[in-house]
NUKOLGU-390988 format. One record per residue (C-alpha): residue number from 1; residue in three letters; chain; x, y, z. Coordinates in steps of 0.001 Angstrom, whole numbers, plus 500000, padded with zeros to 6 digits. Layout:
BEGIN
ZAZA,NUM,Ala,A,X,Y,Z
...
//
This chain:
BEGIN
ZAZA,1,Met,A,158641,676727,147609
ZAZA,2,Gly,A,157114,678648,144774
ZAZA,3,Leu,A,153653,678033,146131
ZAZA,4,Ile,A,154635,679145,149614
ZAZA,5,Asn,A,156188,682377,148316
ZAZA,6,Phe,A,153127,683120,146299
ZAZA,7,Arg,A,150925,682717,149357
ZAZA,8,Arg,A,153205,684947,151407
ZAZA,9,Phe,A,153083,687604,148712
ZAZA,10,Lys,A,149318,687267,148513
ZAZA,11,Tyr,A,148860,687719,152262
ZAZA,12,Arg,A,151364,690614,152358
ZAZA,13,Phe,A,149568,692414,149542
ZAZA,14,Arg,A,146224,691891,151220
ZAZA,15,Tyr,A,147611,693215,154545
ZAZA,16,Arg,A,149071,696300,152896
ZAZA,17,Arg,A,145803,696987,151163
ZAZA,18,Met,A,143922,696655,154464
ZAZA,19,Tyr,A,146456,698935,156189
ZAZA,20,Arg,A,146104,701584,153519
ZAZA,21,Arg,A,142359,701332,153748
ZAZA,22,Arg,A,142440,701766,157528
ZAZA,23,Arg,A,144898,704644,157284
ZAZA,24,Asn,A,142711,706405,154726
ZAZA,25,Asn,A,139695,705873,156942
ZAZA,26,Ile,A,141540,707376,159896
ZAZA,27,Leu,A,142721,710359,157838
ZAZA,28,Ser,A,139251,710854,156482
ZAZA,29,Tyr,A,137836,710756,160012
ZAZA,30,Leu,A,140390,713227,161283
ZAZA,31,Leu,A,139749,715584,158373
ZAZA,32,Lys,A,136002,715415,158906
ZAZA,33,Ser,A,136498,716031,162642
ZAZA,34,Tyr,A,138745,718993,161938
ZAZA,35,Leu,A,136242,720476,159519
ZAZA,36,Leu,A,133448,719927,162014
ZAZA,37,Ile,A,135430,721623,164791
ZAZA,38,Leu,A,136282,724502,162453
ZAZA,39,Leu,A,132620,724877,161489
ZAZA,40,Ile,A,131548,724917,165149
ZAZA,41,Ala,A,134235,727512,165945
ZAZA,42,Leu,A,133090,729729,163085
ZAZA,43,Ile,A,129473,729454,164228
ZAZA,44,Leu,A,130465,730382,167807
ZAZA,45,Leu,A,132548,733303,166568
ZAZA,46,Phe,A,129640,734493,164442
ZAZA,47,Ile,A,127308,734295,167449
ZAZA,48,Ile,A,129783,736218,169610
ZAZA,49,Leu,A,130161,738943,167015
ZAZA,50,Leu,A,126408,739336,166648
ZAZA,51,Thr,A,125739,739298,170381
ZAZA,52,Pro,A,125999,742836,171864
ZAZA,53,Pro,A,128480,742993,174744
ZAZA,54,Lys,A,127045,743172,178210
ZAZA,55,Thr,A,127839,746632,179558
ZAZA,56,Lys,A,128337,747088,183250
ZAZA,57,Glu,A,126040,749580,184844
ZAZA,58,Pro,A,128119,752654,185720
ZAZA,59,Lys,A,128689,753021,189404
ZAZA,60,Pro,A,126648,755976,190649
ZAZA,61,Leu,A,128779,758941,191656
ZAZA,62,Asp,A,128910,759669,195351
ZAZA,63,Val,A,127138,763015,195688
ZAZA,64,Ser,A,127303,764070,199315
ZAZA,65,Lys,A,125029,766482,201119
ZAZA,66,Met,A,126471,769940,201673
ZAZA,67,Lys,A,125168,772955,203542
ZAZA,68,Arg,A,125125,776256,201720
ZAZA,69,Ser,A,127215,777752,204522
ZAZA,70,Thr,A,129805,774974,204154
ZAZA,71,Ala,A,130043,775481,200403
ZAZA,72,Tyr,A,130425,779238,200934
ZAZA,73,Lys,A,133175,778682,203499
ZAZA,74,Arg,A,135029,776357,201132
ZAZA,75,Gly,A,134827,778884,198297
ZAZA,76,Met,A,136027,781749,200488
ZAZA,77,Glu,A,138938,779662,201768
ZAZA,78,Met,A,140169,779345,198179
ZAZA,79,Ile,A,139650,783041,197485
ZAZA,80,Asn,A,141300,784097,200752
ZAZA,81,Tyr,A,144222,781681,200461
ZAZA,82,Val,A,147426,783709,200713
ZAZA,83,Trp,A,150673,782152,199509
ZAZA,84,Glu,A,154111,783206,198358
ZAZA,85,Tyr,A,154829,783222,194650
ZAZA,86,Asn,A,158401,782581,193507
ZAZA,87,His,A,158949,782882,189760
ZAZA,88,Gln,A,162108,780747,189821
ZAZA,89,Arg,A,160183,777881,191382
ZAZA,90,Asn,A,156660,778246,189992
ZAZA,91,Ser,A,156845,779871,186554
ZAZA,92,Ile,A,157829,778897,183036
ZAZA,93,Val,A,159270,780663,179982
ZAZA,94,Asn,A,159356,779842,176269
ZAZA,95,Asn,A,156440,777400,176303
ZAZA,96,Glu,A,153706,778052,173743
ZAZA,97,Glu,A,151263,775732,175513
ZAZA,98,Ile,A,151404,777530,178874
ZAZA,99,Thr,A,150685,781177,179685
ZAZA,100,Met,A,151225,782417,183224
ZAZA,101,Pro,A,148384,784253,185039
ZAZA,102,Arg,A,148945,787974,184594
ZAZA,103,Tyr,A,148810,788877,188292
ZAZA,104,Leu,A,151853,786677,188949
ZAZA,105,Lys,A,154439,789218,187876
ZAZA,106,Thr,A,156642,789767,190920
ZAZA,107,Asp,A,157691,787536,193777
ZAZA,108,Gly,A,155782,787930,197011
ZAZA,109,Leu,A,152436,787317,198675
ZAZA,110,Val,A,149438,786735,196437
ZAZA,111,Ser,A,145885,785565,197087
ZAZA,112,Gly,A,143591,783012,195517
ZAZA,113,Ile,A,144149,779787,193601
ZAZA,114,Pro,A,145555,780581,190123
ZAZA,115,Tyr,A,143384,779926,187088
ZAZA,116,Cys,A,144604,776714,185460
ZAZA,117,Trp,A,142977,775354,182316
ZAZA,118,Gly,A,141700,771833,183019
ZAZA,119,Gly,A,143088,772016,186557
ZAZA,120,Tyr,A,141651,770337,189627
ZAZA,121,Ile,A,144255,771049,192283
ZAZA,122,Ser,A,142997,773047,195270
ZAZA,123,Leu,A,143439,773249,199045
ZAZA,124,Asp,A,142116,769768,199787
ZAZA,125,Val,A,141608,768121,196379
ZAZA,126,Ser,A,143904,766951,193602
ZAZA,127,Asn,A,143338,764680,190617
ZAZA,128,Gln,A,147082,764469,190028
ZAZA,129,Pro,A,148567,761482,191910
ZAZA,130,Gln,A,151951,763154,192350
ZAZA,131,Val,A,150625,765938,194589
ZAZA,132,Lys,A,148145,766070,197475
ZAZA,133,Asn,A,146910,769635,197026
ZAZA,134,Phe,A,147842,773092,195757
ZAZA,135,Gln,A,150235,773752,198628
ZAZA,136,Asp,A,152072,770519,197889
ZAZA,137,Ala,A,152183,771287,194166
ZAZA,138,Ile,A,153702,774747,194719
ZAZA,139,Lys,A,156254,773304,197118
ZAZA,140,Lys,A,157240,770693,194521
ZAZA,141,Gly,A,157777,773303,191832
ZAZA,142,Tyr,A,154571,773007,189807
ZAZA,143,Ile,A,153765,775898,187474
ZAZA,144,Ala,A,151308,778272,189191
ZAZA,145,Gly,A,148374,778267,186790
ZAZA,146,Asn,A,147887,778399,183025
ZAZA,147,Ile,A,145482,780760,181240
ZAZA,148,Asn,A,146149,779247,177802
ZAZA,149,Thr,A,142869,777476,177024
ZAZA,150,Ser,A,143968,775596,173908
ZAZA,151,Gly,A,144097,771817,174212
ZAZA,152,Gly,A,143605,770110,177554
ZAZA,153,Tyr,A,145260,770202,180947
ZAZA,154,Lys,A,149002,770807,180754
ZAZA,155,Thr,A,151212,768546,182851
ZAZA,156,Leu,A,152804,770028,185978
ZAZA,157,Thr,A,150466,773036,186162
ZAZA,158,Ala,A,148548,773699,189390
ZAZA,159,Gly,A,145267,775470,190040
ZAZA,160,Leu,A,141608,775508,189020
ZAZA,161,Asp,A,139552,776452,186007
ZAZA,162,Cys,A,135934,777596,186323
ZAZA,163,Ser,A,134329,774147,186580
ZAZA,164,Gly,A,137254,772891,188653
ZAZA,165,Phe,A,136539,775653,191168
ZAZA,166,Val,A,132849,774700,191379
ZAZA,167,Ser,A,133836,771028,191707
ZAZA,168,Ala,A,136238,771897,194539
ZAZA,169,Val,A,133697,774106,196330
ZAZA,170,Phe,A,131197,771231,196435
ZAZA,171,Lys,A,133983,768640,196803
ZAZA,172,Leu,A,132726,766568,193887
ZAZA,173,Pro,A,134252,763067,193478
ZAZA,174,Ile,A,135568,764071,190034
ZAZA,175,Lys,A,136432,767259,188201
ZAZA,176,Ala,A,133214,768067,186394
ZAZA,177,Ser,A,133203,770103,183207
ZAZA,178,Thr,A,130621,772712,182234
ZAZA,179,Glu,A,129039,769924,180158
ZAZA,180,Thr,A,128858,767346,182963
ZAZA,181,Leu,A,127836,769629,185837
ZAZA,182,Glu,A,124238,768583,185153
ZAZA,183,Asp,A,125154,765228,186751
ZAZA,184,Phe,A,125389,767121,190050
ZAZA,185,Phe,A,123123,770160,189554
ZAZA,186,Tyr,A,119573,770635,188274
ZAZA,187,Pro,A,118015,773650,186492
ZAZA,188,Ile,A,116102,776312,188443
ZAZA,189,Lys,A,114569,779692,187607
ZAZA,190,Leu,A,116702,782839,187696
ZAZA,191,Glu,A,114412,784434,190277
ZAZA,192,Asp,A,114860,781415,192576
ZAZA,193,Leu,A,118623,781844,192935
ZAZA,194,Lys,A,119985,781462,196463
ZAZA,195,Pro,A,123554,781838,197752
ZAZA,196,Met,A,125781,779060,196290
ZAZA,197,Asp,A,123533,778266,193329
ZAZA,198,Val,A,125387,778415,190007
ZAZA,199,Leu,A,124920,779799,186514
ZAZA,200,Asn,A,126356,777418,183958
ZAZA,201,Ser,A,127112,777883,180273
ZAZA,202,Lys,A,128071,774636,178530
ZAZA,203,Lys,A,131475,774704,176828
ZAZA,204,Asn,A,131933,778227,178121
ZAZA,205,His,A,131909,779186,181815
ZAZA,206,Val,A,130309,778647,185209
ZAZA,207,Phe,A,130174,780864,188291
ZAZA,208,Ile,A,128545,780840,191741
ZAZA,209,Phe,A,125854,783306,192786
ZAZA,210,Leu,A,126239,784938,196214
ZAZA,211,Lys,A,123912,787937,196568
ZAZA,212,Glu,A,122560,791070,194966
ZAZA,213,Ser,A,125025,793953,194753
ZAZA,214,Ala,A,124570,797191,196697
ZAZA,215,Asp,A,123653,799127,193550
ZAZA,216,Lys,A,120745,796706,192894
ZAZA,217,Lys,A,121895,796483,189299
ZAZA,218,Gly,A,123776,793225,189475
ZAZA,219,Met,A,124946,790298,191521
ZAZA,220,Ile,A,128062,789414,193481
ZAZA,221,Val,A,129546,786085,192434
ZAZA,222,Met,A,132553,783885,193145
ZAZA,223,Glu,A,134410,782242,190298
ZAZA,224,Ala,A,137704,781182,188770
ZAZA,225,Thr,A,138092,783271,185670
ZAZA,226,Thr,A,140330,785049,183220
ZAZA,227,Gly,A,139453,788308,181539
ZAZA,228,Lys,A,140439,791841,180665
ZAZA,229,Asn,A,141018,792842,184278
ZAZA,230,Ile,A,144578,792127,185398
ZAZA,231,Thr,A,143326,791156,188869
ZAZA,232,Phe,A,141591,788135,187316
ZAZA,233,Asp,A,143243,784799,186383
ZAZA,234,Arg,A,142418,783245,189769
ZAZA,235,Thr,A,139601,782497,192200
ZAZA,236,Ile,A,137917,785831,192919
ZAZA,237,Ile,A,134827,787675,194082
ZAZA,238,Asn,A,133329,789429,191056
ZAZA,239,Tyr,A,130350,791395,189752
ZAZA,240,Arg,A,127829,790522,187019
ZAZA,241,Ser,A,125193,792968,185805
ZAZA,242,Tyr,A,121558,791890,185765
ZAZA,243,Glu,A,121246,793240,182244
ZAZA,244,Asp,A,123871,790822,180916
ZAZA,245,Ile,A,122711,787884,183027
ZAZA,246,Lys,A,119036,788177,182092
ZAZA,247,Lys,A,119910,788440,178423
ZAZA,248,Asp,A,122143,785339,178625
ZAZA,249,Val,A,119574,783314,180577
ZAZA,250,Glu,A,116720,784222,178240
ZAZA,251,Ser,A,118811,783226,175207
ZAZA,252,Gly,A,119830,779948,176847
ZAZA,253,Val,A,123518,780812,177054
ZAZA,254,Tyr,A,123451,780444,180851
ZAZA,255,Val,A,121292,778107,182915
ZAZA,256,Pro,A,120701,778745,186648
ZAZA,257,Met,A,121286,775493,188544
ZAZA,258,Arg,A,121256,774090,192087
ZAZA,259,Tyr,A,123357,771367,193681
ZAZA,260,Lys,A,121288,768191,193972
ZAZA,261,Lys,A,122195,767528,197608
ZAZA,262,Ile,A,122233,771117,198891
ZAZA,263,Val,A,121061,771695,202460
ZAZA,264,Asp,A,119473,775079,203141
ZAZA,265,Asp,A,120814,776939,206150
ZAZA,266,Gly,A,121809,780449,207102
ZAZA,267,Val,A,124740,781814,205129
ZAZA,268,Glu,A,126487,784854,206585
ZAZA,269,Leu,A,127825,786701,203565
ZAZA,270,Phe,A,129738,789987,203353
ZAZA,271,Lys,A,129478,792521,206150
ZAZA,272,Asp,A,130181,795462,203857
ZAZA,273,Lys,A,126870,796964,202746
ZAZA,274,Tyr,A,128621,798820,199912
ZAZA,275,Glu,A,129835,795756,198034
ZAZA,276,Phe,A,130489,795450,195185
ZAZA,277,Asn,A,132763,798481,194603
ZAZA,278,Asn,A,136109,796962,193633
ZAZA,279,Tyr,A,136305,798697,190234
ZAZA,280,Asp,A,136307,802378,189372
ZAZA,281,Tyr,A,133049,802193,187419
ZAZA,282,Leu,A,131359,800620,190451
ZAZA,283,Ala,A,132748,803116,193018
ZAZA,284,Thr,A,130303,803997,195797
ZAZA,285,Lys,A,129151,807604,195687
ZAZA,286,Ile,A,129588,809368,199035
ZAZA,287,Asn,A,128872,812809,200486
ZAZA,288,Leu,A,131057,815375,202175
ZAZA,289,Gly,A,130832,815399,205977
ZAZA,290,Glu,A,129226,811940,206365
ZAZA,291,Thr,A,130874,808999,208158
ZAZA,292,Tyr,A,131099,805691,206318
ZAZA,293,Glu,A,131668,802301,207982
ZAZA,294,Ala,A,132735,799382,205833
ZAZA,295,Tyr,A,134883,796241,205595
ZAZA,296,Leu,A,137588,794640,203555
ZAZA,297,Asp,A,135638,791415,203186
ZAZA,298,Phe,A,138118,789167,201382
ZAZA,299,Ala,A,141785,788934,200441
ZAZA,300,Gly,A,142437,791352,197616
ZAZA,301,Asp,A,139294,793375,198340
ZAZA,302,Val,A,139614,796965,197104
ZAZA,303,Asp,A,136910,799441,198128
ZAZA,304,Asn,A,136430,802453,195862
ZAZA,305,Tyr,A,134444,805595,196693
ZAZA,306,Lys,A,133883,808825,194782
ZAZA,307,Leu,A,132637,812335,195520
ZAZA,308,Asn,A,132682,815787,193955
ZAZA,309,Leu,A,134978,818299,195635
ZAZA,310,Asn,A,135692,821864,194699
ZAZA,311,Lys,A,139151,823334,194786
ZAZA,312,Gly,A,140255,823803,198401
ZAZA,313,Thr,A,141624,822185,201567
ZAZA,314,Tyr,A,139967,819151,203137
ZAZA,315,Lys,A,140438,816840,206117
ZAZA,316,Leu,A,140268,813052,206169
ZAZA,317,Asn,A,139355,811300,209396
ZAZA,318,Phe,A,140321,807641,209114
ZAZA,319,Asn,A,140018,804890,211728
ZAZA,320,Ser,A,140964,801201,211592
ZAZA,321,Lys,A,142419,798849,214201
ZAZA,322,Thr,A,144365,797099,211419
ZAZA,323,Lys,A,146934,798867,209279
ZAZA,324,Ile,A,145424,799260,205824
ZAZA,325,Lys,A,145985,801830,203094
ZAZA,326,Ile,A,143717,804682,202088
ZAZA,327,Glu,A,144436,806822,199023
ZAZA,328,Val,A,142828,810031,197854
ZAZA,329,Asn,A,143163,810799,194140
ZAZA,330,Asp,A,142292,814088,192460
ZAZA,331,Gly,A,141834,812873,188912
ZAZA,332,Asn,A,145123,811174,188068
ZAZA,333,Ile,A,147033,812859,190886
ZAZA,334,Lys,A,147478,811123,194228
ZAZA,335,Val,A,147077,813788,196908
ZAZA,336,Leu,A,147129,811543,199983
ZAZA,337,Glu,A,148246,808009,200921
ZAZA,338,Val,A,148326,806763,204533
ZAZA,339,Asn,A,148112,803417,206328
ZAZA,340,Glu,A,147352,804418,209917
ZAZA,341,Ser,A,144368,805838,211736
ZAZA,342,Gly,A,144340,809586,212210
ZAZA,343,Glu,A,143348,812954,210783
ZAZA,344,Tyr,A,145012,814118,207568
ZAZA,345,Val,A,144780,817350,205606
ZAZA,346,Phe,A,145031,817459,201805
ZAZA,347,Asp,A,144482,819965,199014
ZAZA,348,Ile,A,142309,819629,195934
ZAZA,349,Asn,A,143585,821795,193107
ZAZA,350,Ser,A,141570,820891,190042
ZAZA,351,Gly,A,138137,820680,191601
ZAZA,352,Gln,A,136675,817550,189994
ZAZA,353,Asn,A,135654,813980,190834
ZAZA,354,Val,A,137788,812663,193682
ZAZA,355,Lys,A,138347,808940,194277
ZAZA,356,Ile,A,139081,807262,197622
ZAZA,357,Thr,A,140581,803770,197520
ZAZA,358,Ile,A,140998,801499,200556
ZAZA,359,Tyr,A,142916,798196,200456
ZAZA,360,Ser,A,145553,796057,202189
ZAZA,361,Asn,A,148983,795441,200706
ZAZA,362,Glu,A,149320,792505,203098
ZAZA,363,Leu,A,146069,791029,201738
ZAZA,364,Lys,A,144376,791263,205118
ZAZA,365,Tyr,A,140628,790759,205193
ZAZA,366,Asp,A,137650,790824,207542
ZAZA,367,Val,A,138923,794283,208486
ZAZA,368,Asp,A,136509,797027,209525
ZAZA,369,Tyr,A,137189,800741,209091
ZAZA,370,Lys,A,135550,804184,209239
ZAZA,371,Phe,A,136273,807351,207332
ZAZA,372,Arg,A,134890,810836,206784
ZAZA,373,Ile,A,135929,813710,204547
ZAZA,374,Glu,A,135050,817275,205542
ZAZA,375,Lys,A,135959,820812,204493
ZAZA,376,Gln,A,138886,822299,206347
ZAZA,377,Gly,A,138343,825734,207850
//
């Protein structure tokens, strides 16, 4: 019995030793495998980190052909757009980030798309998914414009800034900035400007050239702008002097540019040969006894004329098929204001520069008229 037990113990001990040896071998194998896998993973991770990521080629922007006349029509549609402003629906108070355009003071009809910093909401474009266009935004209670240019676009404001206006005129696939307009326009010489070319100043402003002004001292442009004039803060027709433009182009502040896919064609611009005379300092000088024919070319157009009259009585002959206003001012005194065709007599008492102003309270445009001032008696 003792011999048998000893043999059993001997075999059991040998079996346990073999089992431990096998188990250790298995553990050693697993550990080596784990370390090998970890090493391979680290090598792969190192390779991935050192390998530059494959960048997808940016999809080229869809730049469509556009006739100059089509671009002009689109711009004028925004300038001539007449809508009803309601301060309870489309204004805001006590918000430091938003400042209302200054021409939106009283409820009623107004023209143009309001200036809106960072905005790209116009008559047929919108980069805000909640609204289809400017009309839709106003109907839904969006704030009509924002002339506060600090920060970026402010939520729930509607309108266009300067580059947004240019983008909308050419119906660009995105709202370009003054810095990215070069993706769609290329530089040209100042003397090569044609209607609907632009002058762009990076990080500053951009406007669209239309034609030379009647005084030959500047150019008529269209733009969305703010400024000292209270009639600004929207899409407007404006004036730029050659003196300022040439200086800015020569110094590199402004760069004349042309749309890459522009199609040359005939562009019928303003009919009024006296444009641009919307401001007092640009008033057209006229003579006593001569007849002048002109137009209100766009919504909000105001035609100013001036002449020297001595103290005395005078007669105004005014003719227009559309009811528009004509005022005669002797210095700061209004001596006549009518809105119908006819002959009117007025007195000049101080004998100095007299100003004649013609406009439409109803923002009518493409209106022709004639007038003449002559001495009475």
